[in-house]
Structures are given as C-alpha cells and as structure tokens.
All heavy atoms as an XYZ file, in Angstrom:
802
protein
N     -26.692     -3.369     28.573
C     -26.300     -3.244     27.177
C     -25.055     -4.091     26.900
O     -24.990     -4.780     25.883
C     -26.027     -1.784     26.845
N     -24.088     -4.009     27.831
C     -22.864     -4.785     27.642
C     -23.157     -6.277     27.740
O     -22.635     -7.078     26.950
C     -21.828     -4.369     28.683
C     -20.490     -5.038     28.493
C     -19.482     -4.596     29.528
C     -18.167     -5.325     29.305
N     -17.208     -5.053     30.354
N     -24.021     -6.638     28.699
C     -24.375     -8.044     28.868
C     -25.120     -8.566     27.640
O     -24.892     -9.698     27.204
C     -25.232     -8.221     30.123
N     -25.981     -7.718     27.071
C     -26.712     -8.128     25.868
C     -25.753     -8.344     24.698
O     -25.889     -9.301     23.938
C     -27.757     -7.069     25.496
C     -28.939     -7.019     26.427
C     -29.897     -5.888     26.075
O     -29.678     -5.210     25.051
O     -30.857     -5.686     26.832
N     -24.782     -7.459     24.588
C     -23.801     -7.581     23.504
C     -22.968     -8.846     23.675
O     -22.725     -9.591     22.725
C     -22.903     -6.346     23.482
C     -21.978     -6.282     22.282
C     -21.249     -4.950     22.209
N     -20.555     -4.605     23.435
C     -19.272     -4.930     23.687
N     -18.572     -5.571     22.806
N     -18.713     -4.582     24.819
N     -22.551     -9.108     24.927
C     -21.771    -10.323     25.193
C     -22.604    -11.574     24.923
O     -22.107    -12.551     24.364
C     -21.261    -10.322     26.629
C     -20.125     -9.339     26.858
C     -19.654     -9.327     28.304
O     -20.138    -10.150     29.115
O     -18.789     -8.497     28.613
N     -23.898    -11.540     25.325
C     -24.784    -12.669     25.068
C     -24.947    -12.884     23.567
O     -24.885    -14.028     23.089
C     -26.149    -12.442     25.717
C     -27.180    -13.557     25.495
C     -26.685    -14.849     26.154
C     -28.529    -13.157     26.046
N     -25.116    -11.790     22.820
C     -25.259    -11.880     21.365
C     -23.997    -12.493     20.747
O     -24.074    -13.365     19.881
C     -25.513    -10.491     20.787
C     -25.742    -10.473     19.297
C     -25.982     -9.046     18.814
C     -26.107     -9.009     17.314
N     -26.202     -7.646     16.799
N     -22.820    -12.048     21.222
C     -21.567    -12.580     20.690
C     -21.410    -14.062     21.056
O     -20.983    -14.867     20.229
C     -20.374    -11.778     21.220
C     -19.072    -12.179     20.574
C     -17.909    -11.315     21.003
O     -18.104    -10.109     21.224
O     -16.809    -11.878     21.125
N     -21.783    -14.440     22.283
C     -21.689    -15.845     22.686
C     -22.629    -16.709     21.856
O     -22.253    -17.814     21.436
C     -22.012    -15.999     24.180
C     -20.902    -15.567     25.139
C     -21.418    -15.585     26.573
C     -19.694    -16.476     25.005
N     -23.848    -16.204     21.610
C     -24.785    -16.956     20.780
C     -24.239    -17.098     19.360
O     -24.358    -18.159     18.741
C     -26.163    -16.262     20.759
C     -26.912    -16.348     22.072
S     -27.285    -18.039     22.570
C     -28.462    -18.491     21.318
N     -23.639    -16.022     18.866
C     -23.064    -16.077     17.520
C     -21.930    -17.098     17.484
O     -21.806    -17.874     16.525
C     -22.564    -14.694     17.102
N     -21.083    -17.109     18.519
C     -19.999    -18.097     18.568
C     -20.554    -19.527     18.602
O     -20.037    -20.411     17.929
C     -19.118    -17.859     19.796
C     -18.178    -16.700     19.664
C     -17.341    -16.532     20.935
N     -16.511    -15.362     20.857
C     -15.262    -15.366     20.408
N     -14.709    -16.483     20.018
N     -14.564    -14.256     20.361
N     -21.617    -19.702     19.398
C     -22.234    -21.021     19.490
C     -22.790    -21.449     18.134
O     -22.576    -22.573     17.678
C     -23.346    -21.000     20.543
C     -24.104    -22.279     20.634
C     -23.524    -23.399     21.223
C     -25.385    -22.388     20.119
C     -24.224    -24.594     21.299
C     -26.085    -23.571     20.189
C     -25.498    -24.684     20.783
N     -23.496    -20.522     17.460
C     -24.051    -20.838     16.144
C     -22.944    -21.113     15.132
O     -23.076    -21.988     14.279
C     -24.923    -19.686     15.646
C     -26.253    -19.586     16.361
C     -27.058    -18.417     15.816
C     -28.365    -18.265     16.567
N     -29.113    -17.095     16.089
N     -21.850    -20.374     15.258
C     -20.713    -20.581     14.357
C     -20.127    -21.978     14.560
O     -19.895    -22.708     13.588
C     -19.645    -19.520     14.603
C     -18.363    -19.627     13.793
C     -18.671    -19.488     12.311
C     -17.378    -18.569     14.224
N     -19.930    -22.356     15.808
C     -19.407    -23.708     16.078
C     -20.359    -24.778     15.553
O     -19.930    -25.767     14.957
C     -19.184    -23.887     17.579
C     -17.979    -23.155     18.090
C     -17.648    -23.555     19.515
N     -16.509    -22.809     19.982
C     -16.514    -22.010     21.046
N     -17.612    -21.878     21.754
N     -15.432    -21.368     21.405
N     -21.650    -24.569     15.807
C     -22.644    -25.533     15.353
C     -22.637    -25.656     13.837
O     -22.650    -26.765     13.295
C     -24.032    -25.091     15.848
C     -25.129    -26.073     15.554
C     -26.435    -25.557     16.137
C     -27.587    -26.465     15.746
N     -28.868    -25.936     16.177
N     -22.575    -24.506     13.150
C     -22.585    -24.569     11.688
C     -21.276    -25.152     11.158
O     -21.272    -25.827     10.124
C     -22.854    -23.190     11.083
O     -21.886    -22.270     11.506
N     -20.170    -24.922     11.859
C     -18.903    -25.530     11.436
C     -18.957    -27.048     11.574
O     -18.393    -27.778     10.757
C     -17.736    -24.975     12.246
C     -17.210    -23.619     11.807
C     -16.193    -23.102     12.809
C     -16.590    -23.700     10.427
N     -19.630    -27.514     12.617
C     -19.750    -28.959     12.808
C     -20.546    -29.593     11.670
O     -20.262    -30.711     11.246
C     -20.441    -29.267     14.141
C     -19.580    -29.073     15.384
C     -20.445    -29.232     16.630
C     -18.451    -30.092     15.403
N     -21.562    -28.880     11.180
C     -22.420    -29.435     10.140
C     -21.958    -29.103      8.727
O     -22.516    -29.580      7.763
C     -23.865    -28.944     10.326
C     -24.462    -29.429     11.609
N     -24.775    -30.750     11.833
C     -24.772    -28.773     12.751
C     -25.260    -30.879     13.066
N     -25.272    -29.703     13.635
N     -20.942    -28.278      8.658
C     -20.480    -27.846      7.344
C     -19.640    -28.935      6.705
O     -18.674    -29.419      7.275
C     -19.670    -26.560      7.474
C     -19.187    -26.021      6.177
C     -19.931    -25.673      5.112
C     -17.835    -25.756      5.820
N     -19.143    -25.198      4.098
C     -17.843    -25.237      4.508
C     -16.617    -25.896      6.473
C     -16.686    -24.869      3.848
C     -15.471    -25.526      5.821
C     -15.510    -25.024      4.511
N     -19.988    -29.301      5.510
C     -19.183    -30.282      4.780
C     -18.491    -29.573      3.625
O     -17.543    -28.854      3.829
C     -20.078    -31.428      4.265
C     -20.735    -32.228      5.375
C     -19.733    -33.191      6.018
N     -20.371    -34.042      7.004
C     -20.478    -33.769      8.289
N     -20.027    -32.652      8.752
N     -21.042    -34.619      9.129
N     -19.014    -29.776      2.436
C     -18.393    -29.159      1.270
C     -19.318    -28.138      0.617
O     -19.102    -27.763     -0.518
C     -17.995    -30.230      0.250
C     -16.935    -31.138      0.770
N     -15.631    -30.747      0.933
C     -16.978    -32.421      1.208
C     -14.924    -31.738      1.425
N     -15.719    -32.771      1.608
N     -20.322    -27.712      1.369
C     -21.222    -26.724      0.775
C     -20.586    -25.342      0.857
O     -19.683    -25.105      1.633
C     -22.582    -26.740      1.476
C     -22.539    -26.368      2.930
C     -23.926    -26.542      3.540
N     -23.849    -26.520      4.986
C     -24.000    -25.419      5.706
N     -24.212    -24.269      5.130
N     -23.914    -25.480      7.024
N     -21.101    -24.482      0.029
C     -20.558    -23.121      0.010
C     -20.942    -22.402      1.299
O     -21.943    -22.719      1.942
C     -21.102    -22.345     -1.186
C     -20.582    -22.852     -2.504
C     -21.109    -21.983     -3.628
C     -20.579    -22.472     -4.952
N     -21.114    -21.704     -6.062
N     -20.128    -21.412      1.636
C     -20.442    -20.619      2.823
C     -21.671    -19.756      2.529
O     -21.690    -19.005      1.565
C     -19.265    -19.722      3.185
C     -17.986    -20.442      3.592
C     -16.895    -19.421      3.869
C     -18.210    -21.291      4.817
N     -22.661    -19.892      3.348
C     -23.880    -19.111      3.144
C     -23.690    -17.725      3.730
O     -22.754    -17.462      4.488
C     -25.073    -19.790      3.824
O     -24.806    -19.858      5.226
C     -25.303    -21.184      3.276
N     -24.634    -16.838      3.392
C     -24.559    -15.479      3.898
C     -24.621    -15.467      5.426
O     -23.872    -14.743      6.073
C     -25.698    -14.634      3.314
C     -25.742    -13.257      3.899
C     -24.816    -12.300      3.500
C     -26.680    -12.914      4.856
C     -24.834    -11.030      4.046
C     -26.697    -11.644      5.407
C     -25.785    -10.696      5.001
N     -25.498    -16.292      5.999
C     -25.632    -16.298      7.467
C     -24.342    -16.773      8.119
O     -23.943    -16.267      9.171
C     -26.804    -17.179      7.890
O     -26.607    -18.506      7.445
N     -23.679    -17.732      7.493
C     -22.406    -18.215      8.033
C     -21.376    -17.089      8.009
O     -20.664    -16.850      8.978
C     -21.911    -19.413      7.216
C     -20.622    -19.988      7.709
C     -20.596    -20.879      8.767
C     -19.415    -19.637      7.111
C     -19.411    -21.409      9.224
C     -18.226    -20.160      7.566
C     -18.231    -21.050      8.627
N     -21.323    -16.378      6.877
C     -20.373    -15.265      6.780
C     -20.713    -14.175      7.786
O     -19.829    -13.546      8.360
C     -20.354    -14.715      5.360
C     -19.567    -15.616      4.415
C     -19.548    -15.056      3.026
N     -20.846    -15.329      2.417
C     -21.292    -14.764      1.326
N     -20.558    -13.899      0.693
N     -22.466    -15.078      0.835
N     -22.009    -13.946      8.000
C     -22.421    -12.944      8.987
C     -21.981    -13.366     10.381
O     -21.496    -12.534     11.164
C     -23.930    -12.758      8.935
N     -22.113    -14.656     10.697
C     -21.666    -15.152     12.002
C     -20.159    -14.967     12.168
O     -19.677    -14.533     13.213
C     -22.017    -16.631     12.161
C     -23.478    -16.971     12.397
C     -23.688    -18.479     12.317
C     -23.931    -16.446     13.749
N     -19.410    -15.297     11.136
C     -17.954    -15.126     11.197
C     -17.611    -13.664     11.414
O     -16.735    -13.329     12.212
C     -17.285    -15.668      9.911
C     -15.829    -15.274      9.845
C     -17.428    -17.176      9.841
N     -18.334    -12.787     10.710
C     -18.083    -11.349     10.858
C     -18.379    -10.885     12.275
O     -17.632    -10.082     12.833
C     -18.943    -10.564      9.849
O     -18.654    -11.055      8.543
C     -18.648     -9.085      9.902
N     -19.457    -11.387     12.863
C     -19.800    -10.996     14.238
C     -18.733    -11.497     15.214
O     -18.258    -10.759     16.068
C     -21.187    -11.549     14.636
C     -22.282    -10.833     13.859
C     -21.430    -11.397     16.138
C     -23.652    -11.461     13.990
N     -18.345    -12.746     15.056
C     -17.404    -13.347     16.005
C     -16.020    -12.724     15.871
O     -15.365    -12.428     16.866
C     -17.341    -14.879     15.799
C     -16.237    -15.495     16.639
C     -18.679    -15.505     16.159
N     -15.580    -12.503     14.638
C     -14.222    -12.016     14.426
C     -14.192    -10.569     13.947
O     -13.220    -10.135     13.330
C     -13.499    -12.907     13.407
C     -13.363    -14.326     13.860
C     -14.115    -15.331     13.281
C     -12.494    -14.658     14.883
C     -14.001    -16.640     13.698
C     -12.375    -15.962     15.315
C     -13.126    -16.956     14.729
N     -15.255     -9.824     14.241
C     -15.365     -8.444     13.764
C     -14.205     -7.556     14.160
O     -13.683     -6.803     13.339
N     -13.778     -7.643     15.419
C     -12.675     -6.791     15.882
C     -11.389     -7.122     15.144
O     -10.642     -6.227     14.739
C     -12.478     -6.963     17.385
C     -13.608     -6.390     18.209
C     -13.420     -6.617     19.694
O     -12.276     -6.941     20.107
O     -14.399     -6.476     20.432
N     -11.123     -8.400     14.959
C      -9.903     -8.802     14.235
C      -9.958     -8.335     12.789
O      -8.958     -7.887     12.235
C      -9.732    -10.317     14.264
C      -9.395    -10.868     15.627
C      -9.154    -12.347     15.528
N      -9.076    -12.958     16.837
C      -8.935    -14.252     17.047
N      -8.863    -15.074     16.010
N      -8.856    -14.747     18.251
N     -11.134     -8.460     12.183
C     -11.288     -8.047     10.782
C     -11.038     -6.548     10.654
O     -10.305     -6.104      9.773
C     -12.691     -8.426     10.257
C     -12.823     -9.950     10.146
C     -12.970     -7.766      8.918
C     -14.231    -10.434      9.902
N     -11.618     -5.768     11.560
C     -11.427     -4.314     11.503
C      -9.974     -3.936     11.768
O      -9.430     -3.042     11.128
C     -12.355     -3.605     12.498
C     -13.792     -3.566     12.049
C     -13.959     -2.929     10.677
O     -13.380     -1.855     10.428
O     -14.635     -3.538      9.824
N      -9.342     -4.626     12.715
C      -7.921     -4.350     12.989
C      -7.066     -4.652     11.765
O      -6.164     -3.880     11.411
C      -7.446     -5.171     14.186
N      -7.371     -5.762     11.089
C      -6.624     -6.115      9.879
C      -6.861     -5.088      8.775
O      -5.934     -4.708      8.059
C      -7.023     -7.514      9.401
N      -8.098     -4.614      8.657
C      -8.394     -3.594      7.641
C      -7.649     -2.294      7.929
O      -7.128     -1.646      7.016
C      -9.898     -3.337      7.571
C     -10.649     -4.432      6.857
C     -12.122     -4.116      6.733
N     -12.811     -5.195      6.037
C     -14.078     -5.498      6.215
N     -14.814     -4.805      7.067
N     -14.623     -6.491      5.551
N      -7.614     -1.901      9.217
C      -6.885     -0.677      9.583
C      -5.396     -0.841      9.287
O      -4.754      0.071      8.752
C      -7.102     -0.352     11.056
C      -8.465      0.247     11.363
C      -8.522      0.804     12.763
N      -8.271     -0.199     13.791
C      -9.197     -0.974     14.339
N     -10.455     -0.868     13.947
N      -8.881     -1.844     15.270
N      -4.849     -2.019      9.621
C      -3.432     -2.278      9.353
C      -3.148     -2.210      7.862
O      -2.158     -1.608      7.428
C      -3.034     -3.667      9.900
O      -3.333     -3.714     11.301
C      -1.559     -3.946      9.695
N      -4.035     -2.815      7.065
C      -3.848     -2.796      5.605
C      -3.940     -1.380      5.068
O      -3.153     -0.978      4.206
C      -4.887     -3.680      4.924
C      -4.700     -3.779      3.412
C      -5.788     -4.596      2.771
C      -5.609     -4.745      1.282
N      -5.458     -3.492      0.553
N      -4.894     -0.597      5.572
C      -5.040      0.789      5.109
C      -3.796      1.607      5.444
O      -3.312      2.392      4.622
C      -6.281      1.425      5.733
N      -3.259      1.401      6.654
C      -2.047      2.124      7.043
C      -0.866      1.715      6.159
O      -0.078      2.559      5.716
C      -1.720      1.859      8.512
N      -0.755      0.413      5.882
C       0.331     -0.071      5.027
C       0.186      0.470      3.610
O       1.172      0.877      2.990
C       0.351     -1.594      5.025
N      -1.049      0.504      3.097
C      -1.282      1.058      1.757
C      -0.904      2.537      1.700
O      -0.331      2.998      0.710
C      -2.740      0.871      1.344
C      -3.080     -0.577      1.032
O      -2.140     -1.371      0.843
O      -4.285     -0.908      0.975
N      -1.232      3.275      2.759
C      -0.880      4.697      2.809
C       0.646      4.871      2.812
O       1.178      5.752      2.124
C      -1.490      5.357      4.042
N       1.339      4.019      3.579
C       2.809      4.085      3.598
C       3.377      3.782      2.222
O       4.308      4.445      1.757
C       3.389      3.082      4.605
C       3.345      3.534      6.030
C       4.027      2.507      6.924
C       3.947      2.894      8.373
N       4.562      1.891      9.254
N       2.821      2.766      1.566
C       3.297      2.398      0.223
C       3.099      3.562     -0.743
O       3.996      3.886     -1.529
C       2.572      1.129     -0.278
C       3.076     -0.092      0.480
C       2.769      0.949     -1.775
C       2.287     -1.360      0.213
N       1.927      4.215     -0.690
C       1.676      5.356     -1.571
C       2.671      6.480     -1.299
O       3.205      7.093     -2.234
C       0.245      5.862     -1.400
C      -0.790      5.046     -2.158
C      -2.139      5.752     -2.208
N      -2.702      6.002     -0.889
C      -3.409      5.113     -0.191
N      -3.632      3.909     -0.686
N      -3.888      5.413      0.995
N       2.933      6.751     -0.022
C       3.878      7.822      0.335
C       5.278      7.485     -0.176
O       5.975      8.353     -0.729
C       3.892      8.026      1.846
N       5.687      6.240     -0.016
C       7.013      5.823     -0.482
C       7.095      5.920     -2.002
O       8.110      6.386     -2.549
C       7.324      4.392      0.008
C       7.563      4.400      1.521
C       8.525      3.804     -0.715
C       7.646      3.029      2.144
N       6.036      5.487     -2.696
C       6.037      5.573     -4.159
C       6.122      7.021     -4.628
O       6.844      7.324     -5.584
C       4.786      4.898     -4.725
C       4.843      3.388     -4.673
C       3.551      2.719     -5.098
O       2.516      3.416     -5.213
O       3.584      1.498     -5.323
N       5.408      7.934     -3.949
C       5.483      9.348     -4.305
C       6.890      9.886     -4.071
O       7.422     10.651     -4.879
C       4.467     10.156     -3.493
C       3.033      9.912     -3.907
C       2.028     10.588     -2.991
O       2.458     11.327     -2.070
O       0.823     10.380     -3.188
N       7.499      9.473     -2.956
C       8.859      9.909     -2.636
C       9.843      9.394     -3.688
O      10.717     10.135     -4.156
C       9.240      9.381     -1.253
C      10.455     10.019     -0.658
C      10.700      9.559      0.762
O       9.734      9.431      1.527
O      11.876      9.322      1.086
N       9.684      8.141     -4.076
C      10.550      7.560     -5.104
C      10.373      8.305     -6.420
O      11.347      8.616     -7.115
C      10.254      6.051     -5.276
C      10.772      5.265     -4.082
C      10.864      5.516     -6.564
C      10.344      3.815     -4.068
N       9.121      8.608     -6.750
C       8.835      9.314     -8.001
C       9.477     10.698     -8.008
O      10.090     11.104     -9.000
C       7.322      9.419     -8.184
C       6.891      9.902     -9.545
C       5.377      9.886     -9.695
O       4.755      8.875     -9.324
O       4.843     10.894    -10.179
N       9.352     11.433     -6.894
C       9.942     12.776     -6.842
C      11.468     12.701     -6.880
O      12.119     13.506     -7.551
C       9.462     13.537     -5.603
O       9.954     12.921     -4.435
N      12.043     11.715     -6.185
C      13.500     11.554     -6.210
C      13.975     11.191     -7.614
O      15.007     11.686     -8.081
C      13.928     10.493     -5.207
N      13.218     10.350     -8.288
C      13.577      9.941     -9.639
C      13.521     11.124    -10.604
O      14.421     11.304    -11.438
C      12.637      8.833    -10.098
O      12.913      8.469    -11.420
N      12.478     11.946    -10.482
C      12.379     13.108    -11.372
C      13.484     14.105    -11.066
O      14.062     14.705    -11.989
C      11.003     13.764    -11.274
O      10.855     14.444    -10.055
N      13.827     14.288     -9.788
C      14.926     15.189     -9.425
C      16.249     14.662     -9.992
O      17.073     15.430    -10.489
C      15.013     15.325     -7.912
N      16.444     13.365     -9.928
C      17.658     12.756    -10.479
C      17.731     12.957    -11.990
O      18.787     13.292    -12.535
C      17.681     11.269    -10.135
C      18.900     10.546    -10.624
C      18.922      9.122    -10.090
N      19.740      8.322    -10.969
C      19.406      7.174    -11.503
N      18.239      6.645    -11.218
N      20.210      6.522    -12.290
N      16.594     12.749    -12.667
C      16.558     12.961    -14.118
C      16.885     14.409    -14.478
O      17.627     14.672    -15.433
C      15.195     12.572    -14.690
C      14.967     11.069    -14.649
O      15.905     10.304    -14.519
N      13.716     10.669    -14.741
N      16.345     15.355    -13.699
C      16.634     16.773    -13.944
C      18.123     17.062    -13.731
O      18.739     17.789    -14.506
C      15.793     17.663    -13.018
C      14.343     17.747    -13.407
C      13.575     18.614    -12.415
C      12.095     18.622    -12.711
N      11.342     19.390    -11.705
N      18.678     16.480    -12.657
C      20.100     16.689    -12.374
C      20.972     16.110    -13.482
O      21.963     16.729    -13.900
C      20.462     16.075    -11.029
N      20.598     14.931    -13.974
C      21.364     14.317    -15.065
C      21.280     15.164    -16.326
O      22.273     15.335    -17.037
C      20.861     12.902    -15.332
C      21.290     11.893    -14.284
C      20.700     10.507    -14.513
O      19.846     10.343    -15.413
O      21.105      9.592    -13.782
N      20.101     15.714    -16.613
C      19.929     16.564    -17.796
C      20.769     17.831    -17.668
O      21.425     18.263    -18.627
C      18.455     16.905    -17.991
N      20.767     18.425    -16.475
C      21.566     19.631    -16.241
C      23.058     19.322    -16.372
O      23.819     20.113    -16.954
C      21.266     20.201    -14.861
N      23.492     18.185    -15.853
C      24.901     17.788    -15.952
C      25.286     17.591    -17.415
O      26.349     18.044    -17.861
C      25.127     16.497    -15.167
C      26.557     16.013    -15.197
C      26.701     14.712    -14.439
C      28.115     14.171    -14.593
N      28.238     12.817    -14.084
N      24.439     16.925    -18.169
C      24.704     16.682    -19.591
C      24.811     18.007    -20.348
O      25.714     18.205    -21.166
C      23.590     15.821    -20.181
C      23.815     15.409    -21.615
C      22.690     14.515    -22.090
C      22.880     14.134    -23.553
N      21.782     13.318    -24.052
N      23.895     18.932    -20.031
C      23.912     20.226    -20.706
C      25.186     20.997    -20.369
O      25.813     21.599    -21.249
C      22.685     21.036    -20.307
C      22.486     22.291    -21.106
C      21.152     22.929    -20.806
C      20.952     24.133    -21.701
N      19.647     24.751    -21.491
N      25.584     20.964    -19.081
C      26.801     21.687    -18.701
C      28.031     21.058    -19.343
O      28.960     21.766    -19.746
C      26.957     21.742    -17.181
O      27.261     20.465    -16.666
N      28.052     19.738    -19.460
C      29.173     19.072    -20.130
C      29.229     19.447    -21.603
O      30.316     19.673    -22.153
C      29.054     17.547    -19.974
C      29.379     17.050    -18.587
C      29.097     15.563    -18.404
O      28.480     14.953    -19.297
O      29.494     15.026    -17.356
N      28.059     19.532    -22.245
C      28.014     19.946    -23.650
C      28.520     21.380    -23.816
O      29.292     21.674    -24.738
C      26.591     19.819    -24.197
C      26.128     18.391    -24.405
C      24.648     18.299    -24.762
O      23.969     19.361    -24.810
O      24.176     17.170    -25.000
N      28.088     22.258    -22.905
C      28.532     23.653    -22.985
C      30.041     23.746    -22.747
O      30.742     24.525    -23.406
C      27.761     24.518    -21.976
C      26.304     24.701    -22.351
S      25.406     25.710    -21.179
C      26.057     27.312    -21.586
N      30.558     22.960    -21.819
C      31.995     22.947    -21.538
C      32.766     22.455    -22.760
O      33.810     23.031    -23.138
C      32.278     22.056    -20.327
C      33.720     21.992    -19.944
C      34.367     23.106    -19.414
C      34.451     20.822    -20.113
C      35.706     23.050    -19.064
C      35.784     20.759    -19.770
C      36.413     21.875    -19.247
N      32.242     21.416    -23.399
C      32.896     20.892    -24.600
C      32.881     21.943    -25.715
O      33.895     22.131    -26.412
C      32.192     19.618    -25.061
N      31.771     22.658    -25.880
C      31.700     23.726    -26.895
C      32.716     24.822    -26.584
O      33.394     25.336    -27.474
C      30.289     24.335    -26.931
C      29.279     23.518    -27.678
C      27.946     24.255    -27.703
C      26.873     23.399    -28.339
N      25.551     24.062    -28.294
N      32.794     25.170    -25.302
C      33.728     26.216    -24.879
C      35.162     25.810    -25.186
O      35.962     26.620    -25.680
C      33.535     26.461    -23.379
C      34.067     27.783    -22.896
C      33.735     28.014    -21.433
O      32.544     27.913    -21.066
O      34.675     28.278    -20.673
N      35.490     24.545    -24.911
C      36.842     24.056    -25.203
C      37.132     24.106    -26.697
O      38.231     24.534    -27.110
C      37.011     22.625    -24.700
C      37.292     22.439    -23.220
C      37.368     20.958    -22.879
C      38.578     23.136    -22.817
N      36.162     23.669    -27.504
C      36.389     23.693    -28.952
C      36.527     25.129    -29.439
O      37.359     25.409    -30.315
C      35.245     22.989    -29.710
O      34.015     23.589    -29.363
C      35.227     21.513    -29.422
N      35.767     26.073    -28.888
C      35.894     27.477    -29.279
C      37.259     28.028    -28.902
O      37.896     28.773    -29.662
C      34.786     28.324    -28.646
C      33.381     28.139    -29.205
C      32.366     28.925    -28.382
C      33.329     28.595    -30.656
N      37.756     27.660    -27.718
C      39.085     28.108    -27.289
C      40.162     27.525    -28.204
O      41.085     28.226    -28.601
C      39.358     27.677    -25.833
C      38.727     28.556    -24.796
C      39.152     28.143    -23.419
C      38.544     29.033    -22.371
N      38.919     28.637    -21.018
N      40.047     26.245    -28.541
C      41.020     25.620    -29.422
C      40.994     26.263    -30.804
O      42.028     26.509    -31.410
C      40.768     24.119    -29.545
C      41.174     23.330    -28.333
C      40.945     21.852    -28.535
C      41.343     21.093    -27.289
N      41.065     19.654    -27.424
N      39.778     26.535    -31.291
C      39.653     27.184    -32.594
C      40.294     28.578    -32.550
O      40.954     29.008    -33.492
C      38.186     27.306    -33.014
C      37.577     25.963    -33.396
O      38.346     25.005    -33.569
O      36.329     25.880    -33.489
N      40.099     29.275    -31.430
C      40.692     30.616    -31.264
C      42.219     30.550    -31.204
O      42.912     31.422    -31.705
N      42.752     29.493    -30.590
C      44.218     29.352    -30.486
C      44.823     29.002    -31.841
O      45.922     29.443    -32.166
C      44.571     28.263    -29.485
C      44.305     28.660    -28.042
C      44.549     27.513    -27.067
O      45.022     26.447    -27.492
O      44.263     27.679    -25.882
N      44.122     28.198    -32.612
C      44.633     27.753    -33.908
C      44.716     28.932    -34.858
O      45.701     29.117    -35.561
C      43.752     26.627    -34.488
C      43.894     25.380    -33.626
C      44.139     26.321    -35.923
C      42.937     24.271    -33.977
N      43.696     29.770    -34.853
C      43.679     30.908    -35.791
C      44.666     31.907    -35.368
O      45.609     32.301    -35.455
C      42.313     31.567    -35.799
C      41.236     30.689    -36.402
C      39.868     31.305    -36.264
O      39.746     32.435    -35.785
O      38.891     30.650    -36.616
C-alpha cells in the first residue's frame, strides 16, 4: 500500500514536470491543478491548518479587544456619572452654605 502510494506520487510528480515543460501561456487545466494538489497536498494542508489556527487567534483577539473596549466604555460612563453626582453634591453644599 505504501509502495503504491509512493509510486502514485512519483508518477504525479513526473506528470507535473512533464506538463510544466509543455506549459506555455495556457490556463491551468483541472488535471494540472489535480497533479499540483497530489504533489503538494501535505504542504497545502499544513498551510490550511496554519491559516485556520491564525484565523482562530485573530477572532479570539478581536473578541478580547471588544470586551475590553466595552468594559472601558462602561468604566468611563460610571466615572462621568460619579463626577456629575459629585458636582451636584458640591453645588447643593454651596447652596446650603449660602442660605
């Protein structure tokens, strides 16, 4: 089974080289793309896994940024409200002292 797989991959590599030699400016055909996929399948899958992991990290970071941003906005709103209440309290005290 392993020998058959290696033979299949070697034949695919040979066909890929042959088609590359004859390839000029024509579009890549489906069979050519299939050969490339067979020859470089492991690299393609590794790149896809790497991209998926990076995308997952990006999503996690974006969620973290979003939660931190909302927490910051809440903190700023609470600070503003407490400052307003403090200012009201001061004006009430001043009004009480004046009277």
